[in-house]
C-alpha positions as CSV (number, residue, x, y, z in Angstrom):
1,P,89.7,112.6,121.4
2,A,89.9,109.1,120.4
3,L,91.9,108.1,117.3
4,G,89.8,109.3,114.0
5,Q,86.8,110.3,116.1
6,P,86.0,113.4,114.0
7,S,84.7,116.5,115.7
8,C,84.7,120.4,115.4
9,W,86.0,123.4,117.1
10,G,83.9,123.9,120.1
11,E,83.3,120.2,120.7
12,G,86.8,119.7,122.5
13,G,88.1,117.7,119.6
14,A,90.2,120.2,118.0
15,G,91.8,121.4,121.4
16,E,92.1,125.1,122.0
17,A,92.7,127.4,119.0
18,F,94.2,131.0,119.4
19,G,95.7,133.7,117.2
20,L,99.2,134.2,116.8
21,D,98.8,137.8,118.6
22,S,97.5,135.9,121.8
23,Q,99.8,135.9,124.8
24,L,100.6,132.3,124.3
25,T,102.9,133.1,121.5
26,G,105.1,134.8,123.9
27,D,106.2,131.3,125.2
28,V,106.4,129.8,121.8
29,N,109.7,127.9,121.1
30,V,110.2,127.3,117.4
31,A,113.7,126.0,117.9
32,L,114.3,123.2,115.4
33,P,114.4,119.5,116.7
34,S,117.7,117.7,116.7
35,T,115.9,114.6,116.0
36,M,112.5,113.6,114.4
37,P,110.0,113.8,117.3
38,A,107.4,111.3,117.7
39,R,103.9,112.3,116.3
40,S,100.3,111.6,117.4
41,L,97.4,112.4,115.1
42,W,96.3,115.4,116.9
43,S,98.4,118.3,118.0
44,A,99.1,118.0,121.8
45,G,99.2,121.6,122.3
46,P,97.0,124.7,121.3
47,I,96.6,125.3,117.5
48,L,97.9,128.4,116.6
49,L,96.5,130.6,113.5
50,P,97.2,133.9,112.1
51,L,93.7,134.8,112.7
52,R,91.9,134.7,115.7
53,P,89.0,132.2,115.4
54,D,86.9,133.6,118.2
55,V,87.3,137.2,116.9
56,D,88.2,137.3,113.1
57,S,85.0,135.5,112.2
58,D,83.4,137.1,109.4
59,P,84.4,136.5,105.9
60,A,86.1,139.0,103.8
61,D,83.9,141.1,101.6
62,W,85.8,139.8,98.3
63,C,85.7,136.2,99.2
64,P,83.1,134.0,97.5
65,Q,82.5,132.1,100.5
66,R,80.1,134.1,102.6
67,R,79.6,132.0,105.7
68,S,81.2,133.2,108.9
69,Q,83.4,130.7,111.0
70,K,80.8,130.5,113.6
71,Q,78.2,129.4,111.2
72,L,80.7,126.7,109.6
73,V,81.6,125.3,112.9
74,R,77.6,125.0,113.7
75,M,77.0,123.4,110.5
76,C,80.0,121.0,111.1
77,Q,78.8,120.2,114.4
78,N,75.2,119.5,113.3
79,R,76.1,117.5,110.1
80,L,75.5,113.7,110.4
81,Q,75.7,111.3,107.7
82,A,73.8,107.8,108.1
83,R,74.0,104.7,106.1
84,Y,71.5,102.0,106.4
85,S,72.7,98.7,107.7
86,A,70.7,95.6,106.9
87,Q,72.5,93.6,109.7
88,S,71.4,95.9,112.5
89,D,68.4,97.0,110.6
90,E,69.1,101.0,111.4
91,F,70.8,103.6,110.2
92,L,74.3,104.1,111.7
93,P,76.5,107.3,111.5
94,V,79.0,107.4,108.9
95,F,82.0,109.8,108.8
96,G,84.0,110.1,105.4
97,A,84.2,107.8,102.6
98,G,85.8,104.9,104.7
99,V,83.3,103.5,106.8
100,V,83.5,100.6,109.4
101,E,80.3,98.6,110.0
102,A,81.1,97.5,113.6
103,Y,78.0,95.0,113.7
104,G,78.6,91.2,113.6
105,A,80.9,89.8,111.0
106,G,80.3,92.9,108.7
107,T,83.1,94.7,110.1
108,S,85.5,95.4,107.3
109,S,88.8,97.6,106.8
110,S,91.2,97.9,103.7
111,S,94.7,96.8,103.7
112,S,95.9,100.3,103.1
113,S,94.2,101.8,106.0
114,S,93.2,101.3,109.7
115,S,89.9,101.4,111.4
116,V,88.7,102.3,115.0
117,S,85.0,101.6,116.2
118,S,83.5,102.9,119.3
119,S,82.2,100.8,122.1
120,R,78.5,101.8,121.2
121,G,79.2,100.1,117.5
122,S,79.0,103.2,115.5
123,S,81.0,103.8,112.3
124,V,84.1,106.0,112.5
125,P,86.7,107.0,109.8
126,V,88.9,104.5,108.2
127,L,92.3,106.2,108.7
128,P,95.2,105.9,106.3
129,D,98.2,103.6,107.4
130,W,100.4,106.8,108.1
131,H,103.9,106.3,109.1
132,C,106.6,109.1,108.2
133,P,109.7,107.7,106.8
134,A,112.3,106.8,109.1
135,E,115.4,108.2,107.2
136,V,114.8,111.8,106.6
137,N,117.7,114.3,106.0
138,T,117.4,116.9,108.7
139,S,120.5,118.6,107.7
140,H,118.9,121.2,105.5
141,D,118.5,124.6,107.6
142,G,115.3,125.8,105.5
143,G,117.1,128.3,103.4
144,K,115.0,131.3,103.0
145,Y,112.2,130.2,105.1
146,T,114.4,130.7,108.2
147,Y,114.2,134.5,107.8
148,S,112.1,136.2,110.4
149,W,109.4,137.4,107.9
150,R,109.0,134.0,106.6
151,R,108.7,132.0,109.8
152,C,105.3,130.6,110.9
153,D,105.2,132.6,114.1
154,S,105.6,135.8,112.2
155,G,102.0,135.5,110.8
156,N,103.4,135.8,107.2
157,A,104.2,132.1,107.2
158,M,106.4,131.0,104.1
159,W,104.9,133.4,101.9
160,G,106.7,136.4,103.6
161,K,103.5,138.6,103.3
162,P,100.5,139.0,105.4
163,L,98.2,136.7,103.3
164,E,96.2,135.1,106.1
165,L,92.8,136.6,104.9
166,H,93.6,135.1,101.5
167,L,94.8,131.8,102.7
168,R,91.6,131.3,105.1
169,C,89.2,132.3,102.2
170,I,90.9,129.8,99.8
171,A,90.7,126.9,102.6
172,F,87.0,127.5,102.9
173,V,86.2,127.8,99.1
174,V,88.4,124.6,98.6
175,A,86.5,122.8,101.2
176,E,83.1,123.6,99.7
177,A,84.4,122.7,96.2
178,L,85.8,119.3,97.5
179,Q,82.8,118.7,99.7
180,I,84.8,118.0,102.7
181,K,82.7,116.6,105.4
182,L,83.2,115.9,108.9
183,G,85.6,113.1,109.5
184,N,87.1,113.2,105.8
185,T,90.7,112.7,105.7
186,V,92.8,115.3,103.9
187,L,96.3,115.0,102.6
188,D,98.2,118.2,101.9
189,W,101.4,118.1,99.8
190,G,103.6,121.3,100.7
191,S,101.5,121.6,103.8
192,G,103.8,124.6,105.1
193,C,102.7,125.8,108.7
194,G,99.7,123.6,108.6
195,W,97.2,126.5,108.7
196,M,95.2,125.0,105.7
197,L,94.7,121.7,107.5
198,S,93.8,123.5,110.8
199,W,91.2,125.4,109.3
200,L,89.8,122.4,107.5
201,H,89.7,120.6,110.8
202,L,88.4,123.4,113.0
203,M,85.5,124.2,110.6
204,Y,84.8,121.2,108.6
205,G,85.9,118.4,111.0
206,A,88.6,117.1,108.5
207,I,91.4,114.8,109.6
208,G,94.7,116.2,108.2
209,Y,97.9,114.7,106.9
210,G,100.6,117.1,105.8
211,I,103.9,116.6,103.8
212,D,106.5,119.4,103.6
213,A,110.3,119.7,102.8
214,A,111.0,122.7,105.0
215,L,112.3,121.8,108.5
216,P,110.9,125.0,110.1
217,A,107.5,124.8,109.0
218,Y,107.4,120.9,109.9
219,S,108.4,121.8,113.2
220,W,106.0,124.4,113.6
221,S,103.0,122.6,112.3
222,S,104.0,119.3,114.2
223,R,103.5,121.2,117.5
224,F,100.9,124.0,116.6
225,S,98.5,122.7,114.1
226,A,95.9,120.1,113.6
227,G,96.9,117.0,111.8
228,N,99.9,114.6,111.5
229,F,102.9,115.9,109.5
230,C,105.9,114.4,107.8
231,L,109.1,116.0,106.9
232,W,109.9,114.8,103.4
233,H,112.4,116.2,100.6
234,D,112.1,113.6,97.8
235,T,109.4,113.4,95.1
236,E,108.9,109.8,95.5
237,L,105.8,109.1,97.7
238,H,105.7,105.3,97.8
239,W,105.4,105.5,101.6
240,V,102.1,107.3,101.5
241,P,99.3,104.5,101.0
242,D,97.3,104.6,97.9
243,A,93.6,105.0,97.8
244,S,93.3,106.0,101.3
245,F,92.5,109.7,101.3
246,D,89.2,111.3,100.8
247,H,91.0,114.5,99.6
248,V,94.3,115.6,98.3
249,I,95.1,119.3,98.3
250,S,98.4,121.4,97.1
251,Y,98.5,125.1,96.8
252,W,101.5,126.9,95.2
253,A,103.9,124.0,95.6
254,L,103.9,121.7,92.2
255,Y,105.4,124.6,90.1
256,H,108.5,124.1,92.0
257,L,109.1,120.8,90.3
258,K,111.1,120.5,87.3
259,P,111.4,119.3,84.7
260,E,107.6,118.6,83.9
261,E,108.1,114.9,83.8
262,T,109.0,115.1,87.5
263,L,105.8,117.4,88.0
264,C,103.5,115.1,86.2
265,R,105.1,112.0,88.3
266,V,104.2,113.7,91.6
267,A,100.7,114.8,90.3
268,Q,100.0,111.0,89.4
269,Q,101.2,109.9,92.8
270,L,99.1,112.3,94.6
271,V,96.0,111.6,92.5
272,S,96.6,107.8,93.1
273,K,96.4,108.7,96.9
274,L,92.6,109.4,96.5
275,R,90.0,106.8,97.4
276,P,87.4,106.0,94.9
277,G,84.9,108.8,95.2
278,G,87.5,111.1,96.6
279,R,88.4,114.7,95.3
280,A,91.5,116.6,94.7
281,W,92.5,120.2,94.2
282,F,95.7,121.5,92.9
283,G,96.0,125.3,92.8
284,G,98.6,127.9,92.0
285,N,99.5,126.4,88.8
286,D,101.5,128.7,86.3
287,P,102.0,132.1,88.3
288,S,101.6,134.9,86.4
289,P,105.1,136.3,84.6
290,V,104.3,139.6,86.2
291,N,105.2,138.1,89.7
292,G,108.8,137.1,88.5
293,I,108.6,133.8,90.0
294,D,110.7,131.0,88.5
295,Y,108.4,128.1,87.9
296,Q,107.8,125.0,85.8
297,E,104.9,125.7,83.1
298,F,102.4,123.0,83.1
299,G,99.3,124.0,81.1
300,Q,95.9,122.1,80.8
301,A,97.0,120.0,77.8
302,E,100.0,118.7,80.0
303,W,97.6,118.1,82.8
304,L,95.2,116.0,80.7
305,R,98.0,113.9,79.1
306,C,99.5,113.4,82.6
307,I,96.3,112.3,84.3
308,G,95.1,110.4,81.3
309,D,98.1,108.3,81.3
310,L,97.6,107.5,85.1
311,S,94.0,106.7,84.4
312,R,94.9,104.2,81.5
313,R,97.9,102.6,83.4
314,R,95.9,102.2,86.7
315,G,92.4,101.6,85.4
316,M,91.3,104.8,87.4
317,N,88.1,106.5,86.2
318,V,88.7,110.3,86.7
319,D,87.0,113.9,85.8
320,V,89.4,116.9,85.5
321,E,88.3,120.3,85.8
322,F,90.3,123.7,85.3
323,V,89.2,126.9,86.7
324,L,91.2,130.2,86.9
325,D,92.0,131.2,90.4
326,G,90.7,134.7,90.3
327,D,87.3,133.2,89.4
328,M,87.5,130.7,92.1
329,F,88.8,132.7,94.8
330,R,87.6,136.3,94.3
331,S,84.0,137.5,94.0
332,D,83.3,139.4,90.8
333,T,81.2,142.0,92.4
334,Y,84.2,143.3,94.5
335,K,86.5,145.4,92.1
336,E,89.0,146.8,94.4
337,S,92.5,145.8,94.2
338,L,94.0,144.0,97.3
339,D,97.5,143.4,98.8
340,G,97.9,139.6,97.8
341,D,96.0,139.9,94.3
342,Y,98.9,138.6,92.8
343,L,97.8,135.0,93.8
344,Y,95.1,135.3,91.4
345,L,96.6,136.9,88.3
346,Q,96.1,135.1,85.1
347,P,97.0,132.6,83.9
348,T,97.2,131.0,87.4
349,Y,94.7,128.3,87.6
350,S,93.3,125.5,89.7
351,V,93.0,121.7,88.8
352,L,89.9,119.7,90.5
353,V,90.1,115.9,90.0
354,H,87.3,113.6,91.0
355,R,88.2,109.9,91.1
356,H,85.2,107.7,90.4
357,A,84.7,104.0,90.9
358,D,87.7,102.5,89.3
359,H,87.2,100.7,85.7
360,A,88.0,97.3,87.0
361,A,85.8,97.5,90.0
362,A,82.8,98.9,88.0
363,G,83.2,96.0,85.5
364,A,83.2,93.3,88.2
365,A,80.1,94.8,89.6
366,H,78.3,94.4,86.5
């Protein structure tokens, strides 16, 4: 498709999507690149997922999101937002939060993003000015993520366990919670194999951008997932444009960061990437001690102090909400235990952030 033109699975925009059990995987070459390959926005080849989009369509009984994949695709294909343009005296299609009015002198773009408009003059998303860092250390071999049971082509991904039903459910619940719409841009910090962004693109029409520190995951997602991915080991994210994404997500990733000052600094940077009106989700915080996982404890008080400091310094107006992952991702009508329930054991929780119009902008408007 044209750069930035949003589309859903079945419209040709997402390319072909297959399950990892398809015959295609026999020809998959997961050798790590010796140099950083050039990337375009969309995956050039087929999108590979641990669940086949055309077969494994119905949601799990325990998942709070009850729509099938087919229904989600239909809703994505039929969803159209419109904004009235005084210049043209008509409604123009609008995708995402970044809008380009391609009529007359009203065309606009921000300094931190690029825009593309169609020959018919309709609006298309304003895309972030996304460029992967040129200098990246590719000497890391990926550590435990090179083990066969943790590779993306195993279907277990970096988790080392068959959690695909859980991960798909989480992707869809998060999409509904963040109100992800056709053409929205989504930044995923710790994107792994890129499955989350692929599901959000196929079922919701999102335009994905992923950052991960593991070379094997980056190599896979760059070839077989929907979006644009960068390999990056550092916690400094200055190269990612601020105020340029409709949504920011991160799952079971921030807890790796120590000490808590480092975790807070990365969280502040990620929230600053949201456009005014954007929403973020950070899940898998404070994994249960039962799991025996080494993590940086970062409770709700730390989150409020961290995001509050950002708001004061940057003049940002944000709402912060906390919810236990067990309440967010498991239906309370389903009582049986499941493999993978460790993801939701208390006190594991999610943080939802909504960035409103900034204080400075709001004051200028009045």
